[in-house]
N, C-alpha and C positions, 0 to 999 in steps of 0.2 A: 335339284335345281328345278324338280317339279313344284318345288313349295316356294322357291325363290317366283317363279313364273307365277302362280299364284297371288304370292303377296305383292308384286308388282301390279296387277290385273285388278288386283282388291283397292291399293293406292289411285289406282288413277282411276276407278271408277267413282272412288269416293272424293276425288279432286274435282272430275268433269260433272258430277252431282254441286258440289259445294260452288264452282265459278259459273255453270250457267243458274241457278238458283238466285245465285248474289247477286247477278245481271240482269233477270228476271225484276228483282224488287230493287235493284237501285235507277230501271226507267220506271219504275210506280211515281217515283217520285222526280228526277233528271228527265230531264227530255231527251232524246238520242239523237245525239248533234249530224250526223250523217251516217248512210247506209252504203253496204257493199256494192248494191247497185247504183247510185249516184255515185262511184269513184268509175265504178264503169264504163256507166255512159260521156264520165270527163275524159277519159282514156279513147272512147270510140270517136269522143268530137276532135279531138287533139289529130286521131290517126287521117279526120277528113279534113283537116285544116284547120277548123274552126276553134275558135277559142275556149279553154276548159271555164263549162258556166254548169253552176247551181245555185239555180234562183230559189231561194229557200228563205223565208219569215214563219217561225214560230209561233201560232196565237194559241190561247188561250182556247178551251170546249165554247165557254161563255162566250168568246168573239167570233163563233161560227155559227152563223144562219141560221135558224131552225128548218127551213129551208132545204138547205144545203143536207143537213142530216140526214132528215125524211128522203131526198133524191136517191145517197146513197144508202141507205139503208131498205128502197124501193128497189134500187137498181142490182143490188148486189146480194142482198143476207134477208129478207123478211121477216126473217125469224130470230133474227137477231139480239131480240131480250127473250127470249125464252127458250135457247138450247143451251149446251155446255163446250159450245166451241166447234160442235159440228152439229151440218144439218144430213144424217142419211138419208132423209129421202129428197133432198136434191141430187147426192151424188149419187143414189139410183136411175134418179131421173137421165143426169147425167151419160153416166154411164149407160141408160138405154137408149138418148136421142145418140150418143157419137159412135154404138155399134151400128146405127140405119145412117150415118149422115159423115160426109169429108172432112166439113165444118166443125170443130171440134167445140164443145162448148166446157165450163168447168165446174164443178159444186163446192169450190170453196167459200167458207165465211169468212165476215170482215176479219175475223180470228185470227181463223188461219191465214188469209192475207198480210196482216199485219205481223206477224209470228214472222211469213219467210221475207218479207219490206224491211225489219226491224234485225233479225237477230241470222238471218241464212246470207248465202250466194245466189245471185240469177243461175237459174237451168232449170230440169230436169229431169229426176231420176228418182227412181222408187230408194233409195238413199234419204236424200233429202226432201222425201216426204216424211220418211220417218222422223226427221229431225223436225221439219214442221207440225207435225200431229204434236212432238214433243211441248216443245215450245209452244203451241198454242194450248196444252192442258196447265202449264206453268203458269202462262196469261191466265186463264179462266181462274187459277185458283189464289191470285196474289194482288190482280187488278181489278177495278170494278169495268164493268161495261164503259160507263163513261170516260174512263180512263184508254180503255182498247180505242171507241172512236174515234180521241182526243187525236192519238199517234197515229190511226190509220189517216185522219184525213188532213196531219202535217207531213205525211213521210213519203203518199203514194205517190207514183210518177203522174204527171196533167200537162208534161207535154215535151217538147227537145229541153233537157235544162230546165225544166220547171217541176218542182217539187210541192207538193201541201196547197191548201183551199188557198191562202193568201196569196199567195205568187200567181197560183191560177185566175184567182178573180181580179188582181192588177195588172196581169196578161192581155186577160179575155176584155174585161169591163170596166179596167181601169176604176175599181172602186173597192172597200175592203169586204172580206171575206163577211163580216157580221152584217152589209147593206147586199147580200145577193138573195133576188128574188129566186122566186117556185121554179120560171121557165128558165133563168140564167144558170141556176142548182141544177134542174134536170140537162141543161144541156152538158155540164163540163162534168157530170155525172154521167151519160151518154158515152164516155168517150175510154172511160178507164181503160176496159178489155186493148184500147189499143190508141195510145195516147201520142204517139209519133206520126202515126199514121194519118189521124180525126182531129176533125178540130169543132167544139162548142159554136163559134161564131164565122167556121165555113162550112156546113157540114154537108155532106151529102146525101141523098136520098136515104138509107140504112140509116143515117146518124139520126138524119130527125125522122124516121118510123120509131126508132128506139127511144129520144125523150117523148115523144110522145109515148109509148108506153111505161116510160119511168114513171113520168107527169101521171098515167093513166093509175099508177098502182101505190105512187103518193096520195090518190085521194082514198085509197082503199084501206090505206094504215090507220088502224088505232093510234089513240095516243101514245108517244112514244116517253116511260117514265122510266128517264135515266139518272 
């Protein structure tokens, strides 16, 4: 009986690693069509009496303005090009700040955020964090930083039913993502932490301050060599 159980566990582990590695390798070349968060948000809209909405249009890395890429790095992960998926200094800073504040901040990198957005379900738990770390490592192993940024900016939630930078650019500024200015890009990046509550075109004082800090960090960044 024990041998049968161990054999089952072995086969399950082999199957799991095989499927997940294939999944990550597939998305190196194939653009993710939809995420679990998009589906969940769609059902939330329906339960609120709204129409189903997933406003999303994929654009290539080269069709995203350089200011938007810089704004994302400046806002979310300033060491994005230098780390292997995890910024332990940012994590330590977040843990220290959260221990003295009721307003929690995250220490997740762009790679980690991409992993949870594309491969995982919405929510918070230690189990989910473990899966997030696993998929982050796979991304860093099999994808380039350019691909991670491309997927990130095409899948991230940017408003009610709005996903990806192209949909955000059209919704908020009625232009293509490739034409976003540095101020528009910083405004969009400023709402990343809470896109259902905040707006880049009708910002609160807090969001305006975030935009100012992002613009400041954008000027400090060196060249982004993707």
